[in-house]
Backbone as a ProteinNet text record, in pm:
[ID]
protein_1_A
[PRIMARY]
MSAAVETHTLPGWLNALKNILLFLLRSPTSAFGLAVLAVLILCALFAPLIATHDPYVQALGNTLKPPGNGHLFGTDELGRDIFSRLVYGARITLTIIFLVSIIVGPVGLLIGASAGYLGGKFDTVLMRITDIFLSFPSLILSLAFVAALGPSLNNAIIAIALTSWPPIARLARAEAMTFRKADYIAAARLQGASPLRIIVKSIMPMCLPSVLIRLTLNMATVILTAAGLGFLGLGAQPPLPEWGAMIATGRRYMLDNWWLVTFPGLAILTVSLSFNLLGDGLRDALDPKQMNKR
[TERTIARY]
5359.7	5226.5	5127.2	5035.6	4938.2	4822.1	4785.6	4673.3	4542.9	4457.8	4326.7	4237	4173.2	4082.1	3942.6	3887.1	3753.2	3648.7	3557.8	3451.4	3320.5	3242.5	3114.1	3004.7	2919.5	2808.5	2677.9	2584	2453.1	2375.9	2289	2198.9	2114.2	2067	1992.6	1871.1	1790.9	1669.2	1701	1811	1848.1	1901.8	1975.6	2026.7	1912	1812.8	1696.4	1618.4	1606	1536.1	1609.6	1742.8	1822.9	1802.8	1800.7	1782	1644.3	1542.3	1406.8	1401	1463	1462.2	1534.3	1647.6	1721	1639.4	1568.9	1485.1	1372.9	1311.9	1204.3	1255.2	1374.5	1429.6	1468.4	1494.3	1529.9	1408	1288.4	1166.4	1110.4	1087.8	1036.5	902.3	811.9	680	689.8	769.4	785.3	858.8	958.3	1030.8	936.9	843.5	744.6	659.5	615	535.8	612.1	740.8	823.5	841.9	861.2	881.7	758.1	639.7	516.1	497	526.3	514.1	611.8	733.4	832.1	784.8	727.8	675.2	560.9	473.8	361.6	413	514.6	570.9	637.8	712.8	778.9	677.2	569.7	464.9	400.9	379.6	316.7	408.6	538.4	631.8	668.7	682.9	731.8	628.1	502.4	395.7	412.4	448	463.2	572.9	674.6	783.2	750.1	668.6	636.4	519.1	419.9	300.3	336.5	275.7	303.3	211	99.5	3.7	-51.5	-115.4	-188	-312.7	-329.4	-441.9	-578	-580.1	-706.9	-749.5	-659.6	-690.1	-779.2	-891.9	-985	-956.2	-952.8	-934.1	-1049.3	-1156.2	-1278.3	-1264.2	-1161.9	-1137.3	-1049.7	-1015.3	-923.6	-981.6	-1113.4	-1179.4	-1174.1	-1169.1	-1179.6	-1080.7	-957.2	-852.4	-791.4	-766.3	-707	-561.6	-501.3	-359.4	-271.1	-173.9	-85	-109.6	-39.2	-56.6	-37.2	69.6	99.7	30.4	-56.9	-126.2	-106.4	-18.1	24.8	-92.5	-186.1	-303.7	-432.1	-422.4	-540.4	-595.2	-710.9	-777	-918.5	-976.1	-1110.6	-1215.3	-1337.3	-1448.3	-1435.4	-1344	-1321	-1186.3	-1120.1	-992.6	-873.9	-891.5	-780.9	-695.8	-566.6	-472.6	-485.9	-516.1	-541.9	-414.6	-302.6	-176.9	-144.1	-156.6	-127.8	-223.6	-348.7	-446.4	-415.9	-368.4	-328.6	-209.3	-113.2	5	-34.7	-117.3	-162.5	-256.4	-329	-414	-334.6	-206.3	-120.7	-105.9	-109.3	-102.5	-223.2	-339.9	-461.7	-457.7	-418.3	-410.9	-311.7	-193.7	-92.2	-137.3	-207.5	-260.6	-359.7	-448.8	-546	-474	-377.3	-303	-231.8	-164.4	-86.5	-176.5	-280.8	-366.8	-443.5	-493.9	-564.6	-469.1	-346.1	-248.6	-215.9	-191.8	-151.8	-269.2	-391.4	-507.9	-537.3	-546.4	-590.6	-486.1	-358.4	-253.9	-248.6	-223.8	-217.7	-349.2	-462.7	-591.7	-621.1	-607.9	-632.7	-536.4	-409.8	-308.9	-338.6	-374	-403	-527.6	-634.2	-757.9	-735.5	-670.3	-648.5	-555.6	-444.8	-350.5	-414.1	-493.8	-561.2	-661.7	-740.7	-840.1	-773.2	-666.8	-599.8	-528.9	-472.3	-398.8	-491.7	-589.6	-676	-781.1	-835.4	-934	-1062.9	-1138.1	-1259.1	-1365.9	-1442.5	-1552.4	-1501	-1382.1	-1324.1	-1301.9	-1246.1	-1222.8	-1355.6	-1454	-1584	-1650.7	-1650	-1714.5	-1644.2	-1510.1	-1436.1	-1452.5	-1451.7	-1463.1	-1604.4	-1706.7	-1841.6	-1858.1	-1797	-1799.3	-1724.7	-1612.1	-1534.9	-1615.4	-1687.5	-1768.6	-1879.1	-1935.2	-2040.2	-1983	-1863.4	-1800.6	-1764.5	-1719.1	-1678.3	-1797.4	-1915.5	-2032.5	-2081.7	-2031.9	-2071	-1953.2	-1977.7	-1870	-1815.8	-1684.3	-1621.1	-1676.2	-1704.1	-1756	-1895.2	-1980.9	-2116.7	-2112.9	-2028.9	-2019.2	-1958.9	-1860.7	-1802.6	-1906.4	-1991.9	-2099.7	-2191.3	-2220.6	-2308.5	-2244.5	-2115.8	-2047.3	-2035.2	-2001.7	-1989.5	-2125.4	-2230.7	-2364.6	-2400.1	-2352.1	-2379.5	-2290.9	-2166.1	-2071.7	-2078.9	-2117.8	-2120.4	-2008.2	-2033	-1931.6	-1813.5	-1695.2	-1570.7	-1455.2	-1337	-1219.5	-1186.5	-1191.7	-1159.7	-1257.9	-1385.9	-1485.6	-1471.2	-1429.3	-1405.5	-1290.7	-1185.1	-1071.5	-1116	-1195.8	-1246.4	-1331.6	-1418.7	-1507.1	-1427.3	-1326.3	-1243.7	-1167.9	-1116.1	-1043.9	-1136.8	-1260.1	-1354.8	-1391.8	-1377.6	-1415.2	-1295.4	-1173	-1054	-980.5	-1016.6	-941.9	-978.9	-1101.5	-1135.3	-1043	-1002.2	-910.2	-777.1	-728.8	-604	-622.3	-735.3	-762	-774	-840.4	-854.4	-718.5	-632.8	-500.7	-416.2	-419.3	-342	-390.2	-519.5	-572.5	-520.2	-521.9	-471.6	-323.9	-246.1	-103.4	-84.2	-161.6	-146.6	-179.8	-277.8	-315.4	-204.4	-119.7	-8	108.7	117.8	230.9	202	75	44.2	89.7	112.6	159	309.6	379.1	523.8	594.4	714.1	789.6	824	857.1	896.1	776.7	655.2	535.1	512.7	530.4	516.9	621	742.9	847.7	812.3	754.7	714.4	606	511.7	406.3	465.8	561.6	624.4	701.6	751.7	823.6	729.9	598.3	500.9	457.1	485.8	443.7	292.1	235	90	48	-80.6	-127.7	-105.7	-128.5	-109.9	35.8	129.3	271.1	308.5	255	286.1	231.9	110	50.1	131.3	167.7	236.5	382.5	450.3	594.5	629.7	543.9	580.3	492.7	360.7	269.9	266.7	246	230.1	353	476.3	592.3	600.5	556.2	559.7	453.8	345	238.3	265.6	361.7	382.7	414.8	503.7	532.9	409.8	327	206.1	109.3	100.9	11.3	58.7	188.9	242.1	210	221.4	188.4	41.4	-43.2	-186.8	-223.9	-157.6	-186.3	-148.7	-36.7	5	-94.8	-136.1	-235.7	-368.6	-399.9	-527.4	-532	-415.2	-411.6	-478.8	-474.9	-545	-694.4	-749.8	-892	-920.5	-828.5	-844.7	-849.7	-759.5	-755.9	-884.6	-930.9	-1053.4	-1175.1	-1178.1	-1289.4	-1290	-1171.2	-1162.4	-1205.4	-1163.6	-1204.2	-1354.6	-1410.6	-1555.3	-1632.6	-1585.2	-1651.8	-1639.2	-1519.6	-1502.5	-1591.3	-1605.5	-1689.8	-1835.7	-1878.4	-2017.2	-2038.9	-1932.8	-1945.1	-1943.3	-1897.4	-1897.4	-1757.9	-1655.6	-1518.4	-1468.7	-1351.4	-1296.4	-1392.6	-1412.4	-1507.2	-1436.1	-1505.1	-1447.5	-1403.5	-1293.7	-1216.1	-1096.7	-1093	-978.8	-961.6	-838.9	-816.8	-804.6	-910.9	-910.4	-947	-877.4	-889.4	-1030.8	-1095.7	-1232	-1328.5	-1311.9	-1396.8	-1371.5	-1247.1	-1216.3	-1289.1	-1297.1	-1371.4	-1520.2	-1571.2	-1713.8	-1751.2	-1666.9	-1698.6	-1673.1	-1578.6	-1545.5	-1636.2	-1713.2	-1795.4	-1905.3	-1942.7	-2046.8	-1996	-1863.5	-1806.6	-1723.8	-1726.2	-1630.4	-1650.1	-1770.7	-1792.5	-1715.1	-1700.6	-1627.2	-1489.7	-1467.6	-1342	-1289.1	-1230.2	-1189.8	-1086.2	-1003.1	-892	-937.9	-1060.9	-1107.9	-1117.1	-1152.9	-1166.5	-1053.9	-988.5	-885.3	-765.4	-711.9	-589.7	-612	-719.8	-744.7	-769.7	-841	-865	-737.2	-646.1	-517.6	-434.1	-443.8	-370.3	-420.2	-551.7	-608.6	-568.4	-579.3	-545.3	-398.4	-309.9	-166.2	-124.7	-173.3	-135.2	-193.4	-317.3	-377.8	-302.1	-269.7	-194.8	-57	6.6	141.5	141.1	37.7	32.1	6.8	-72.7	-91.4	39.3	112.9	240.2	342.9	343.4	436.7	403.1	274.1	233.5	273.5	257.6	301.3	451.8	526	670.7	710.9	643.6	672	641.9	535.2	501	613	668.7	780.2	906.7	929.6	1051.4	1054.2	936.7	929.4	899.6	892.6	870.3	997.1	992.5	1113.7	1180.9	1101.4	1161	1244.3	1193.4	1267.9	1393.6	1381.3	1495.9	1610.4	1573.9	1678	1752.3	1689.2	1751.2	1847.4	1840.3	1925.2	2067.6
-1211.3	-1255.8	-1143.5	-1171.4	-1070.5	-1069.1	-950	-935.4	-954.6	-1033.5	-1058.5	-937.9	-895.6	-782.3	-834.4	-793.1	-838.2	-744.5	-799.2	-720.3	-748.1	-645.2	-656.9	-632.5	-726	-711.5	-710	-635.5	-627.4	-755.8	-793.3	-906.6	-881.5	-990.6	-978.1	-888.2	-905.8	-825.6	-679.3	-652.2	-514.7	-445.5	-520.7	-466	-435.2	-525.3	-501.7	-379.3	-364.2	-248	-119	-123.6	-6.6	30.2	-70.6	-44.4	15.6	-35.5	18.9	162.9	190.7	327.2	423.5	380.3	465.6	489.8	387.1	402.7	503.2	494.4	586.9	730.5	747.8	881.5	945.7	863.5	919.1	972.7	932.4	980.4	1096.9	1212.4	1328.3	1300	1231	1205.2	1107.5	1001.9	905.8	968.6	1052.4	1121.2	1213.4	1278.3	1362.1	1277.3	1160.4	1072.1	1028	993.2	954.1	1070.3	1189.9	1306.5	1335	1328.1	1352.8	1245.8	1119.7	1011.9	1033	1077.4	1104.4	1217	1323	1433.5	1385.6	1300.7	1246.8	1167.4	1084.2	1003.5	1092	1192.8	1283.5	1360	1406	1476.7	1385.7	1259.9	1166.6	1134.9	1119.4	1080.8	1198.2	1316.2	1430.8	1543.2	1505.5	1605.5	1705.2	1662	1760.9	1863.5	1824.8	1917.8	2008.3	1960.6	2037.4	2131.7	2084.7	2166.8	2291.1	2401.9	2529.2	2554.2	2481.3	2498.4	2361.4	2355	2234.5	2224	2114.5	2106.9	2093.2	2068.8	2047.5	2166.8	2261.3	2375	2474.5	2509	2604.6	2745.3	2841.4	2981.9	3060.9	3070.1	3129.8	3278.1	3340.6	3480.1	3494.5	3382	3383.8	3300.7	3303.4	3217.2	3275.3	3185.4	3220.1	3328.8	3313.7	3406.7	3360	3450.3	3410.3	3369.9	3307	3268.6	3388.4	3364.7	3471.3	3504.3	3603.1	3648.9	3534.8	3457.8	3348.4	3218.2	3216.1	3093.8	3075.6	2983.1	2967.5	2945.3	2859	2829.5	2886.3	2975.1	3033.3	2947.7	2986.5	2912.4	2874.4	2776.8	2730.6	2801.5	2748.8	2814.5	2808.7	2726.1	2718.2	2777.2	2843.2	2906.1	2811.6	2689.7	2594.4	2618.9	2597.6	2622.3	2513.3	2553.3	2456.6	2383.9	2454.8	2389	2276.9	2303.7	2201.8	2084.4	2112	2003.4	1920.4	1984.6	1908.8	1818.7	1870.6	1791.3	1669.7	1690.3	1576.6	1485.7	1543.6	1460.9	1364.3	1396.3	1303.2	1171.3	1176.7	1052.6	963.3	1025.4	947.8	889.3	970.6	922.3	808.4	822.9	717.4	591.6	608.2	491.5	414.6	487.1	422.7	348	414	352.1	225.9	234.2	120.6	3.3	29.3	-79.7	-143.9	-62.5	-118.7	-203	-157.8	-230.1	-366.5	-370.9	-498.8	-595.9	-545.3	-635	-677.4	-579.8	-605.6	-683.2	-646.2	-710.5	-862.1	-911.8	-1057.1	-1129.5	-1068.9	-1135.2	-1148	-1036.7	-1041.9	-1132.5	-1130.3	-1215.5	-1362.8	-1398.4	-1538.3	-1587.3	-1506.5	-1547.6	-1563.5	-1465.8	-1471.7	-1583.4	-1601.8	-1708.6	-1845.8	-1862.5	-1990.8	-2020.9	-1921.6	-1942	-1972.5	-1899.6	-1921.5	-2054.7	-2100.2	-2227	-2348.3	-2343.5	-2458.9	-2471.7	-2359.8	-2362.4	-2434.9	-2477.6	-2555.1	-2479	-2551.8	-2492.5	-2393.2	-2421.8	-2331.9	-2194.2	-2193.5	-2068	-1999	-2075.3	-2018.6	-1949.8	-2015.6	-1958.9	-1831	-1835	-1717.6	-1600.5	-1627.8	-1519.3	-1461.3	-1543.7	-1487.5	-1397	-1434.2	-1345.6	-1216.4	-1229.1	-1111.5	-1022.2	-1082.7	-1005.3	-927.2	-988	-918.4	-791.6	-801.4	-683.6	-580.6	-627.5	-534.6	-466.3	-521.9	-464.7	-336.5	-307.3	-184.8	-87.9	41.6	139.7	126.1	141.3	117.8	209.5	334.5	427.3	386	344.3	302.9	179.8	82.3	-39.2	-9.1	81	120.2	188.2	270.6	334.2	230.5	125.6	21.1	-49.4	-80.4	-149.1	-59	68.6	159.7	182.5	188.9	203.9	85.5	-32.9	-151.7	-158.3	-113.1	-124	-5.1	110.7	232.5	326.6	458.1	554.6	564.3	538.1	555.1	532.7	574.3	557.7	410.1	331.8	189.3	116.6	147.5	82.9	128.9	253.3	300.9	224	197.8	120.5	-20.5	-82.1	-217.2	-216.3	-117	-108.2	-88	-2.6	20.6	-105.6	-177.1	-301.4	-406.3	-413.7	-511.8	-484.3	-360.7	-326.9	-311.9	-324.6	-297.6	-423	-540.4	-660	-719.2	-700.2	-767.5	-736.8	-611	-589.5	-661.5	-670	-741.9	-890.5	-945.5	-1086.8	-1118.8	-1033.2	-1053	-1056.5	-961.7	-955.4	-1076.3	-1113.8	-1229.6	-1357.9	-1369.8	-1488.1	-1496.7	-1383.3	-1382.4	-1420.1	-1368.5	-1402.2	-1549.8	-1601.9	-1741.7	-1837	-1801.7	-1888.5	-1898.2	-1797.1	-1803.8	-1883.9	-1894.8	-1964.3	-2109.7	-2148	-2280	-2394.9	-2369.7	-2475.5	-2469	-2386.4	-2373.5	-2501.2	-2520.8	-2643.5	-2653	-2542.2	-2549.6	-2583.9	-2548	-2588	-2738.5	-2790.8	-2935.3	-3012.1	-2957.3	-3023.5	-3026.1	-2916	-2912.4	-3015	-3032.1	-3132.6	-3273.8	-3299.7	-3431.8	-3463.2	-3359.8	-3380.2	-3398.5	-3391.2	-3415.3	-3291.5	-3172.9	-3050.5	-3038	-2996.8	-2979.8	-2855.7	-2851.5	-2731.2	-2602.8	-2608	-2488.2	-2443.3	-2537.4	-2501.8	-2442.6	-2500	-2448.1	-2306.1	-2284.5	-2151.4	-2048.9	-2082.6	-1986.9	-1968.3	-2078.2	-2071.6	-2041.2	-2077.4	-2066	-1967.5	-1973.4	-1890.7	-1747.2	-1729.6	-1595.6	-1506.7	-1558.4	-1470	-1422.1	-1504.6	-1463.9	-1357.7	-1358.8	-1260	-1128.6	-1130.6	-1016.8	-885.3	-882.4	-753	-684.8	-759.8	-701	-655.7	-732.3	-696.1	-568.5	-553.1	-431.8	-308.7	-322.2	-210.1	-174.4	-277.2	-253.1	-195.6	-243.2	-194.6	-47.5	-8.6	131.9	220	175.3	251.7	257.5	151.7	144.5	238.4	282.8	370.2	504.4	551.5	676.5	661.1	547.3	520.4	508.2	446.5	432	569	659.1	792.9	868.3	859.8	930.6	871.3	739.3	675.9	715.5	716.3	756.9	902.3	988.5	1128.6	1142.3	1061.1	1065.2	1023.3	918	874.8	981.2	1043.6	1150.9	1269.9	1301	1413.3	1388.9	1264.3	1230.5	1204.8	1216.5	1197.8	1053.4	963.9	821	766	849.1	805.6	854.7	920.1	976.3	1079.8	1072.7	1160.6	1279.4	1395.6	1513.4	1478.7	1537.8	1646.1	1597.6	1471.1	1421.8	1503.3	1543.5	1628.9	1547.9	1478.7	1402.1	1496.3	1483.6	1582	1590.9	1478.2	1480.8	1546.4	1517	1578.9	1729.1	1771.9	1914.8	1987.2	1922.2	1981.3	1987.8	1884.8	1881.3	1996.4	2023.1	2131.6	2268.9	2275.1	2402.7	2444.9	2349.9	2385.4	2486	2494.5	2590.5	2734.1	2749	2883.4	2913.5	2823.1	2830.1	2951.3	3007.3	3120.1	3243.7	3261.6	3377.5	3340.8	3212.1	3167.4	3047.9	3079.6	2976.4	2879.4	2922.4	2840.9	2719.1	2721.4	2610.2	2480	2487.9	2367.1	2353.2	2464.3	2460.5	2377.9	2401.6	2333.3	2184.7	2144.9	2000.6	1933.7	2003.9	1947.7	1930.1	2027.4	2015.3	1901.5	1880.7	1770.3	1636.4	1619.2	1494.7	1475.5	1581.7	1574.5	1538.8	1604.8	1583.8	1442.3	1394.2	1259.8	1153.3	1170.8	1074.8	1072.1	1189.3	1196.9	1133.2	1155.3	1100.5	948.1	885.7	739.7	688.1	759.4	720.6	730.3	839.6	857	753.8	725.4	626.2	486.9	455	326.5	310.9	417.5	413	391	457.1	438.7	297.7	240.3	101.6	4.9	30.7	-55.2	-54.3	63.2	71.6	8.7	30.6	-21.6	-173.3	-235	-381.3	-446.3	-366.6	-419	-487.3	-616	-684.7	-612.9	-551.7	-480.6	-361.9	-291.8	-179.3	-227.9	-344	-398.3	-432	-481.5	-518.4	-396.3	-278.7	-156.7	-94.4	-137.8	-74.7	-127.7
-549.9	-505.5	-535.5	-618.8	-658.6	-561.3	-528.7	-435.1	-509	-449.9	-510.9	-486.4	-592	-582.7	-554.2	-442.5	-403.2	-462.7	-535.5	-596.8	-526.1	-509.9	-442.7	-546.2	-562	-655.8	-578.6	-630	-566.6	-588.4	-493.3	-519.2	-642.6	-703.1	-828.3	-817.9	-712.9	-700.1	-675.5	-600.3	-572.6	-698.4	-778.8	-904	-1000.3	-1004.6	-1090.1	-1043.7	-912.1	-856.9	-891.7	-885.7	-921.3	-1068.1	-1155.7	-1298.8	-1327.4	-1258.6	-1277	-1229.3	-1114.4	-1060.8	-1154.9	-1209.3	-1303	-1429.7	-1476.1	-1594.9	-1567.9	-1449.3	-1415	-1403.9	-1349.3	-1332.5	-1465.6	-1567.4	-1698.1	-1772.4	-1730.5	-1793.7	-1712.7	-1774.1	-1697.6	-1630.2	-1700.6	-1641.8	-1524.9	-1540.3	-1431.5	-1313.7	-1344.1	-1237.9	-1159.9	-1231	-1162.8	-1069.2	-1116.7	-1031.7	-909	-926.3	-811.9	-714.3	-768.8	-682.9	-598.3	-659.6	-584.8	-478	-513	-414.6	-299.3	-330.7	-225.5	-133.7	-193.3	-112.3	-23.8	-78.7	-0.8	118.9	96.8	204.9	310.1	264.1	357.5	441.9	377.1	452.2	555.6	518.1	611.1	729.1	701.7	807.3	897.3	839.4	915.1	922.3	929.3	934.3	1049	1170.3	1278.4	1251	1173.3	1143.1	1025.2	931.6	811.2	835.7	908.2	932.3	1012.9	977	1044.9	1163.4	1169.8	1279.8	1317.9	1430.8	1470.1	1382.2	1308	1214.3	1281.1	1410.8	1479.9	1566.2	1586.6	1673.9	1599.2	1660.3	1601.5	1655	1561	1597.9	1536.8	1610	1555.6	1524.4	1578.3	1543.4	1420	1358.3	1242.8	1128.2	1111.5	1013.5	873.3	775.2	632.5	591.2	638.2	598.1	466	371	243	260.9	160.2	169.1	200.2	288.3	332.7	478	528.7	667.7	767.6	747	838.6	807.9	706.9	667	516.5	481.3	341.9	247.8	287.1	204.6	264.6	361.5	423.2	536.3	585.4	693.2	650.7	722.4	688.4	774.6	770.6	839.9	991.6	1042.9	1187.3	1226.4	1132.6	1161.8	1160	1111.5	1106.3	982	995.3	885.3	779.3	656	549.4	509.1	501.9	466.4	564.4	692.3	793.6	782.4	750.9	736.4	610.9	506.2	386.9	416.5	492.4	527	610.4	710.5	791.9	712	616.1	530.8	444.9	418.6	344.7	420.1	552	631.3	603.7	598.5	573	432.7	334	196.1	183.7	243.6	235	308.5	419.5	491.9	406.1	338.4	250.1	137.9	74	-35.9	11.9	126.2	176	213	291	336.6	221.6	130.4	15.2	-70	-85.9	-168.1	-109.4	23.2	82.9	92.8	79.6	75.7	-67.1	-156.1	-293.2	-372.7	-357.4	-436.4	-416.5	-294.5	-274.2	-303.9	-265	-287.9	-437	-509.7	-653.8	-726.1	-684.5	-747.6	-723.4	-601	-568.8	-641.4	-641.1	-707.8	-857.3	-919	-1062.6	-1103.2	-1029.8	-1063.5	-1044.7	-939.9	-916	-1025.8	-1063.5	-1168.8	-1302.2	-1335	-1462.7	-1470.7	-1359.2	-1362.9	-1355.1	-1265.5	-1245	-1354.6	-1401.6	-1509.3	-1468.8	-1568.7	-1544.9	-1468.6	-1386.2	-1310.1	-1205.8	-1152	-1052.6	-1114.5	-1234	-1306.3	-1338.4	-1381.1	-1418.2	-1299.6	-1184.4	-1065.8	-1022.4	-1014	-969.6	-1065.8	-1195.3	-1291.9	-1298.9	-1272.4	-1268.2	-1146.7	-1033.8	-916.8	-947.9	-1016.1	-1055.9	-1148.4	-1241.8	-1335.7	-1263.4	-1159.3	-1082.3	-1020	-961.5	-901.9	-1007.6	-1124.2	-1229.9	-1297.2	-1281	-1347.8	-1281.1	-1161.5	-1090.3	-1085.6	-1099.5	-1077.2	-935.5	-921.3	-791.2	-682.8	-715.9	-614.7	-568.6	-663.8	-627.2	-538.5	-574.8	-494.4	-357.5	-352.9	-224.4	-135.9	-197.5	-121.3	-58	-132.9	-80.2	39.2	27.6	138.1	260.7	239.5	353.1	418.6	337.9	394.8	484	444.7	525.9	650.1	636.6	747.8	842.4	788.8	869.2	828.2	833.3	789.4	886	836	912	815.6	855.4	769.8	751	858.1	848.3	756.7	770.2	684.6	539.5	520.8	384	319.1	396.4	343.7	307.8	394.5	365.3	239.8	227.3	111	-17.5	-13.4	-132.4	-170.2	-69.5	-98.1	-159.4	-110.2	-163.5	-309.2	-352.6	-489.6	-582.5	-530.5	-611.3	-657.7	-605.7	-643.7	-780	-833.7	-959.2	-1077.9	-1104	-1216.5	-1199.2	-1074.3	-1047.3	-1075.9	-1032.2	-1054.8	-1203.8	-1280	-1424.2	-1493	-1456.5	-1517.3	-1478.9	-1350.6	-1305.5	-1372.7	-1395.1	-1463.8	-1606.6	-1676.6	-1814.3	-1818.9	-1724.2	-1719.6	-1686.6	-1590.1	-1550	-1663.9	-1744	-1856.4	-1961.2	-1970.5	-2065.1	-2008.7	-1876.4	-1814.9	-1779.6	-1768	-1712.4	-1801.5	-1931.1	-2021.3	-2045.6	-1968	-1984.7	-1939.9	-1990.4	-1959.7	-1811.8	-1749.2	-1607.8	-1519.6	-1562.2	-1487.2	-1503	-1625.2	-1648.2	-1567.3	-1558.7	-1481.1	-1332.6	-1283.7	-1143.2	-1113.7	-1208.2	-1189.2	-1188.4	-1276.4	-1282.1	-1155	-1089.2	-963.6	-844.8	-869.4	-764.1	-687.8	-739.6	-670.6	-673.3	-562.9	-554.4	-632.8	-674.2	-746.3	-667.8	-535.5	-454.4	-456.6	-447.3	-450.5	-585.8	-692.9	-826.3	-842.1	-792.6	-804.1	-727.2	-602.2	-515.4	-555.6	-588.2	-613.2	-758.9	-852.9	-994.2	-1071.7	-1051.2	-1131	-1078.3	-949.1	-893.2	-913.1	-893.4	-919.8	-1064.5	-1159.3	-1299.4	-1330	-1255	-1274.7	-1201.5	-1110.4	-1021.4	-1093	-1193.6	-1258.1	-1316.4	-1387.7	-1445.8	-1337.9	-1230.9	-1121	-1052.4	-1034.7	-972.4	-1056.1	-1187.1	-1275.4	-1262.6	-1269.6	-1258.9	-1123.2	-1018.1	-883.3	-870.6	-930.4	-926.7	-1000.4	-1118.8	-1194	-1120.4	-1046.8	-975.1	-854.5	-808.5	-691.3	-718.1	-842.8	-875.1	-849.9	-891.3	-866.5	-717.2	-644.4	-499.5	-432.8	-471.7	-413	-442.2	-567.6	-604.6	-533.7	-518.9	-447.9	-301.1	-239.3	-99.1	-82.2	-176.3	-169.5	-189.6	-280.1	-301.4	-177.8	-110.4	12.9	121.7	130	227.9	196.7	68.8	27.9	66.2	56.4	89.3	238.1	316.2	460.6	504.1	417.3	449.7	475.4	457.5	480.7	615	611.3	735.1	792.8	922.3	988.9	1053.3	1062.3	1127.4	1269.1	1315.8	1251.8	1171.2	1130.4	1053.9	925.1	890.8	773.2	644.3	608.9	483.5	368.5	255.2	148.5	91	70.5	19	116.7	245.4	347.1	356	333	333.2	219.7	103.8	-7.9	25.8	91.4	126.1	218.8	319.7	412.8	349.8	256.3	195.4	82.2	28.1	-87.6	-53.2	72.5	112.8	108.2	108.9	111.9	-13.5	-113.2	-222.9	-314.5	-323.3	-414	-369.4	-239.9	-188	-133.1	-107.8	-46.7	-126	-240.7	-336.6	-282.7	-188.5	-141.7	-61.2	-11.3	71.4	-7.2	-134.7	-216.6	-318.4	-350.6	-455	-413	-295.9	-254.3	-224.5	-155.1	-142.6	-278	-367.4	-499.9	-578.1	-569.3	-638	-579.2	-449.5	-386.4	-439.3	-446.4	-499.3	-644.8	-724.7	-866.3	-885.6	-812	-830.3	-792	-678.6	-633.8	-727.2	-770.3	-862.5	-995.4	-1047.3	-1172.6	-1158.7	-1044.9	-1025.4	-1027.9	-971.5	-974	-1115.8	-1193.6	-1333.7	-1410.8	-1392.5	-1461.9	-1415.3	-1285.5	-1232.6	-1284.7	-1295	-1350	-1495.5	-1574.2	-1713.3	-1722.5	-1633.7	-1633.2	-1594.5	-1495.3	-1456.7	-1570.4	-1643.2	-1757.4	-1861	-1887.7	-1981.9	-1923.8	-1793.8	-1731	-1727	-1711.8	-1703.6	-1837.3	-1944.1	-2077.8	-2127.3	-2167.1	-2214.5	-2332.2	-2419.3	-2532.2	-2484.9	-2379.9	-2325.6	-2253.2	-2185.1	-2113.9	-2209.3	-2328.6	-2425.6	-2478.2	-2472.6	-2523	-2423.9	-2297.1	-2195.4	-2204.6
[MASK]
++++++++++++++++++++++++++++++++++++++++++++++++++++++++++++++++++++++++++++++++++++++++++++++++++++++++++++++++++++++++++++++++++++++++++++++++++++++++++++++++++++++++++++++++++++++++++++++++++++++++++++++++++++++++++++++++++++++++++++++++++++++++++++++++++++++++++++++++++++++++++++++++++++++

């Protein structure tokens, strides 16, 4: 009697995720993007353990100290530890990225897929609204929304989300227009599926890979826009350790105290670059031609 050997296979989506992760890790640039994202998440989750000082405690007898002497990145004009404020600032950056993503991704995907599938006047109206949003630089339009809503971190997130969905919608529309004449869509219509069901169940999943790539690439713009709003005093308000706001307060002392703006600026640059590199890697990982080579 031969013993049956039980084999365990991963679910399809989990296996695909594993293959994408392995592909990203094989690329030095994509691996760098993943590493920076992992560090950002770790800093956000374990900020109290990583930070060396309380980021909000002011030590007026310890102001504008250069890096070293118990302060890895120095202190600011109020004696607060810059390294600790950068670590806690990762929480704010990750919060902005997460909230903007969960708003912009589904909204842009739904608008674009609906316009591409339904076409006609519905498509024309939605795309003209999209064009109006795209005609303004995202930072300028975000400034207008924040000016109307009032300066705060929550209003900055809303403003960034309101200006970030049009590129996602444009891409989803282009993808939907290529899929709407497919045989499986015609079969779904013959079975009596409603347009909404076809859009949600058939069109949107097919557009999802391209949207995820675009959303990842768009995060660099989101980070820079959030930093710009913070720099102008319209985003996170003091004493929150937001990186753009840290540069704004440090610029008055930057000629003699370079570390006040250098380290927050490097944090913004590194995280923005990592999302661009990660987006490029995802584009290659989800490319059918690349998949055939694996």
